C-alpha positions as CSV (number, residue, x, y, z in Angstrom):
1,X,0.1,-0.5,-0.6
2,X,1.1,3.5,-0.7
3,X,1.5,5.6,2.5
4,X,-0.1,9.1,2.2
5,X,2.7,11.5,3.0
6,X,2.4,14.8,4.4
7,X,5.4,17.8,3.9
8,X,5.7,20.3,6.6
9,X,7.5,23.1,4.7
10,X,8.5,24.2,1.2
11,X,9.7,27.4,0.1
12,X,8.1,26.8,-3.1
13,X,5.4,30.2,-2.9
14,X,8.6,32.0,-2.9
15,X,9.3,30.6,-5.7
16,X,6.0,31.3,-7.9
17,X,5.9,34.5,-6.5
18,X,8.8,35.5,-8.2
19,X,7.7,34.1,-11.1
20,X,9.9,30.5,-11.3
21,X,9.1,28.6,-14.8
22,X,7.5,25.2,-13.3
23,X,10.8,23.3,-14.3
24,X,12.6,24.8,-12.4
25,X,10.9,24.0,-8.4
26,X,11.4,20.9,-7.3
27,X,7.6,21.0,-5.9
28,X,4.7,20.7,-8.6
29,X,1.3,18.9,-8.5
30,X,2.9,16.1,-10.8
31,X,5.6,15.2,-8.8
32,X,3.4,15.9,-5.2
33,X,0.6,13.3,-7.0
34,X,3.8,11.1,-8.1
35,X,5.3,10.7,-4.1
36,X,1.9,10.2,-2.6
37,X,2.1,13.6,-0.9
38,X,-1.7,14.4,0.8
39,X,-0.6,17.6,2.2
40,X,1.6,19.9,1.3
41,X,2.3,22.8,3.6
42,X,3.6,26.4,1.6
43,X,5.2,28.8,3.5
44,X,4.6,32.3,2.9
45,X,8.6,33.1,3.6
46,X,9.1,36.5,4.4
47,X,12.2,38.3,5.2
48,X,14.1,41.6,5.8
49,X,16.7,42.9,2.9
50,X,16.0,43.8,-0.7
51,X,13.8,46.1,-2.5
52,X,10.4,44.7,-0.6
53,X,9.2,44.4,2.8
54,X,8.3,40.7,5.0
55,X,4.1,42.1,5.1
56,X,4.2,42.9,0.8
57,X,6.1,40.1,0.4
58,X,3.7,38.1,2.4
59,X,0.4,39.9,0.6
60,X,2.6,39.1,-3.1
61,X,3.0,35.1,-1.9
62,X,-0.2,35.1,-1.2
63,X,-1.7,36.5,-4.1
64,X,0.1,33.6,-6.8
65,X,-1.1,31.3,-4.5
66,X,-3.7,31.2,-6.5
67,X,-1.9,30.7,-10.1
68,X,-0.6,27.2,-8.6
69,X,-2.5,24.7,-10.3
70,X,-3.0,23.0,-6.7
71,X,-5.9,22.4,-4.2
72,X,-4.9,24.8,-1.4
73,X,-7.2,24.6,1.7
74,X,-8.5,27.7,3.2
75,X,-11.2,25.8,5.8
76,X,-11.0,22.4,7.4
77,X,-9.0,19.8,6.5
78,X,-11.4,16.6,5.7
79,X,-11.4,13.9,8.4
80,X,-8.8,12.0,6.7
81,X,-5.9,12.3,4.7
82,X,-7.0,13.5,0.8
83,X,-5.9,11.4,-1.9
84,X,-5.2,13.9,-3.8
85,X,-2.0,16.7,-3.8
86,X,-3.2,19.6,-1.2
87,X,-1.4,22.4,-0.3
88,X,-1.8,24.3,3.1
89,X,-0.6,27.6,4.9
90,X,1.9,28.8,7.5
91,X,4.6,31.8,7.7
92,X,8.5,31.5,7.7
93,X,9.8,35.1,9.0
94,X,6.9,36.3,12.4
95,X,9.0,39.9,10.6
96,X,5.6,39.3,7.8
97,X,3.4,40.7,10.5
98,X,5.3,43.7,11.5
99,X,4.1,43.7,14.9
100,X,0.1,44.0,14.2
101,X,-2.1,41.5,15.6
102,X,-4.4,42.8,12.7
103,X,-2.4,41.8,10.0
104,X,-1.9,37.9,11.4
105,X,-6.2,38.1,11.9
106,X,-5.3,39.5,7.7
107,X,-3.7,36.1,7.0
108,X,-5.6,34.2,9.1
109,X,-8.8,34.7,7.3
110,X,-7.2,34.4,3.6
111,X,-5.0,31.7,4.0
112,X,-6.3,30.2,6.7
113,X,-2.6,29.8,8.6
114,X,-1.7,26.3,10.5
115,X,2.0,27.4,12.2
116,X,4.5,30.0,12.2
117,X,7.1,30.0,12.3
118,X,7.9,32.8,15.1
119,X,11.4,33.8,13.7
120,X,13.2,33.1,10.3
121,X,17.5,34.4,10.8
122,X,16.3,37.4,11.8
123,X,15.2,38.6,15.5
124,X,12.0,40.6,14.4
125,X,9.0,41.9,16.9
126,X,8.3,38.5,18.4
127,X,11.4,36.8,19.4
128,X,15.7,35.9,18.5
129,X,16.5,32.9,16.0
130,X,18.8,30.1,17.4
131,X,21.4,31.9,14.8
132,X,22.1,35.0,16.7
133,X,22.2,32.8,19.9
134,X,19.7,30.8,23.4
135,X,19.4,34.1,24.8
136,X,16.2,36.3,25.0
137,X,13.1,34.8,25.3
138,X,9.9,36.0,23.7
139,X,9.1,39.5,23.1
140,X,5.6,41.6,24.6
141,X,4.2,41.2,21.0
142,X,5.9,37.7,20.7
143,X,3.8,36.1,23.9
144,X,0.3,38.4,22.6
145,X,0.0,36.2,19.7
146,X,1.1,32.8,21.3
147,X,-2.3,33.8,23.1
148,X,-4.2,35.0,19.5
149,X,-2.6,31.8,17.6
150,X,-4.4,29.6,20.2
151,X,-7.4,31.1,19.6
152,X,-7.1,30.4,16.5
153,X,-5.9,27.0,16.0
154,X,-2.3,27.9,14.5
155,X,0.5,26.2,15.7
156,X,4.1,27.9,17.1
157,X,6.5,26.4,14.7
158,X,9.6,26.5,16.5
159,X,12.6,26.1,13.9
160,X,14.2,29.2,13.3
161,X,13.5,29.7,17.3
162,X,16.7,29.9,19.6
163,X,16.2,27.8,22.8
164,X,15.1,30.2,25.0
165,X,12.4,31.4,22.7
166,X,11.3,27.6,22.4
167,X,10.9,27.3,26.5
168,X,9.0,30.3,26.5
169,X,7.2,28.8,23.6
170,X,6.8,25.4,25.1
171,X,5.4,27.4,29.1
172,X,2.8,29.7,27.1
173,X,1.2,27.5,24.2
174,X,-1.8,26.0,24.8
175,X,-1.1,23.8,21.5
176,X,1.5,20.9,21.0
177,X,4.9,22.4,19.7
178,X,5.7,21.8,16.4
179,X,9.9,22.3,14.3
180,X,8.6,21.8,11.1
181,X,12.2,21.3,9.5
182,X,14.7,20.6,12.1
183,X,16.6,17.9,12.6
184,X,18.5,16.1,16.4
185,X,21.6,18.2,17.3
186,X,23.7,15.0,18.6
187,X,23.3,13.9,15.4
188,X,24.5,17.3,13.2
189,X,25.9,20.0,15.9
190,X,24.3,23.3,14.1
191,X,22.8,25.9,15.5
192,X,19.2,24.7,13.6
193,X,19.3,21.8,15.1
194,X,17.1,20.3,18.1
195,X,18.8,19.2,21.5
196,X,17.8,16.1,23.4
197,X,16.2,18.1,25.8
198,X,14.0,19.7,23.0
199,X,12.9,17.2,21.6
200,X,11.5,15.3,25.1
201,X,9.4,18.2,25.5
202,X,7.9,18.5,21.8
203,X,7.0,14.5,23.2
204,X,5.6,15.2,26.0
205,X,3.3,18.5,24.1
206,X,2.8,15.4,21.8
207,X,4.1,18.0,18.5
208,X,6.2,17.1,15.9
209,X,9.3,17.1,14.3
210,X,9.9,17.2,10.3
211,X,12.7,15.7,9.3
212,X,14.8,18.3,7.1
213,X,16.0,17.7,3.8
214,X,18.9,20.0,3.2
215,X,22.8,18.7,3.9
216,X,23.9,20.8,6.2
217,X,21.6,20.1,8.9
218,X,22.1,16.5,8.1
219,X,26.0,16.0,8.2
220,X,29.0,18.6,9.2
221,X,31.1,19.1,6.6
222,X,30.5,17.2,3.6
223,X,27.4,15.8,1.5
224,X,24.2,14.3,3.4
225,X,22.8,11.1,2.4
226,X,20.0,8.2,2.7
227,X,21.9,7.0,5.7
228,X,22.2,10.5,7.3
229,X,18.6,10.7,7.4
230,X,18.2,7.7,8.5
231,X,20.1,8.4,11.6
232,X,18.5,11.1,12.5
233,X,15.3,9.3,12.1
234,X,15.9,6.2,14.0
235,X,17.9,8.5,16.9
236,X,14.6,10.2,17.1
237,X,12.5,7.4,16.9
238,X,14.9,5.3,19.6
239,X,13.6,8.6,21.7
240,X,10.4,7.8,21.9
241,X,9.2,10.0,18.6
242,X,7.1,7.6,17.2
243,X,3.9,9.6,17.7
244,X,5.8,13.1,16.4
245,X,8.5,12.6,13.6
246,X,7.8,13.1,10.1
247,X,9.1,15.8,7.3
248,X,9.8,19.0,6.4
249,X,11.8,18.7,3.7
250,X,12.7,22.1,2.5
251,X,12.4,21.8,-0.9
252,X,12.8,24.9,-3.3
253,X,14.1,26.7,0.0
254,X,17.8,24.2,-0.4
255,X,20.6,24.0,-2.4
256,X,22.3,20.8,-1.1
257,X,20.9,17.7,-0.4
258,X,21.2,13.5,-0.6
259,X,21.4,12.3,-3.8
260,X,18.2,10.4,-4.2
261,X,16.2,12.6,-2.2
262,X,16.0,16.3,-4.6
263,X,11.9,16.4,-5.1
264,X,8.3,15.3,-3.8
265,X,8.5,11.7,-6.0
266,X,11.8,10.9,-4.1
267,X,9.0,10.1,-1.0
268,X,8.0,6.6,-1.7
269,X,11.6,5.6,-2.6
270,X,12.7,7.3,1.0
271,X,10.1,5.1,2.9
272,X,11.0,2.2,1.3
273,X,14.2,2.8,2.7
274,X,13.8,3.8,6.9
275,X,11.1,0.6,6.8
276,X,14.1,-1.6,5.3
277,X,16.5,-0.2,7.4
278,X,14.8,0.5,10.8
279,X,12.9,-2.5,10.4
280,X,9.9,-0.4,11.5
281,X,6.3,-1.8,11.7
282,X,3.4,-0.5,9.0
283,X,1.6,1.5,11.6
284,X,4.9,3.7,12.7
285,X,5.2,3.8,8.7
286,X,2.3,5.8,8.2
287,X,2.5,7.7,11.3
288,X,5.8,9.1,10.3
289,X,4.5,9.3,6.6
290,X,1.8,12.1,7.5
291,X,0.0,10.6,10.1
292,X,1.3,12.4,12.8
293,X,2.0,16.2,10.9
294,X,-2.4,15.0,10.2
295,X,-2.5,14.8,14.0
296,X,-1.2,17.5,14.9
297,X,-3.1,19.6,12.8
298,X,-6.6,18.6,12.9
299,X,-6.3,19.1,16.6
300,X,-5.0,22.9,16.6
301,X,-8.5,23.0,14.1
302,X,-9.8,21.2,17.4
303,X,-9.0,24.3,19.2
304,X,-9.8,27.1,17.0
305,X,-12.6,29.3,19.2
306,X,-12.9,32.0,16.5
């Protein structure tokens, strides 16, 4: 039986908004179908720099999404994973909100946001990034935003967030924590990866960890391989992540990946490889492929109070 896949992060909207030809993108409707992808999270990635401000860039990506030939879900998800590829929306980099709850409400109304990565690699009105070190928790607007995200059923994505901010989210968010595209720091010592205590916290909160396919987050100072993907997956499984592990490919946002893992069409081969190497049960593989992400999204949806 072909497993249904959920992918918690891609940067394809940035490509669409800059008029990148479809044949130069990793994520296409055809490749999503070939890979058995049921739900694809499309991130509105917007940060400082360039000739367009984050908020305006976010609006541009939201408009551009209407031209992408895929069903984009802007309401409640179905009770079961869809058979045809379906897109859902997130934000990567809270600077897109410009410190305004009104902007949050507007984006949520237009796109039915599923998660927000509170920072990218720059400090913003919400918090501090992992790139700048572990200190400095959520700012006052960040704490207010987390409360509003809880009401709207929008998950806090701690990928890119620093450690102090991570622990503030663990304390103040009523919803599960999500690391949409982060790996395990004990297998690759990179600031973007989660340490053991953070992994334990995600498990305790019944959250989600999406394995990132970027080579630099999988292996240090050398090209990553599928074996490295397995090493991260298996180490997390051994820690008790069967109910929280999944994938956050970062497709269309990365320029180095393991051979054989360049597009969504490669998901079936990856899943076969992981099952063969790890000997995981069919149930565990179904959770890893898509069940865990779908569970968290439906849990957040059920908590929506607006």
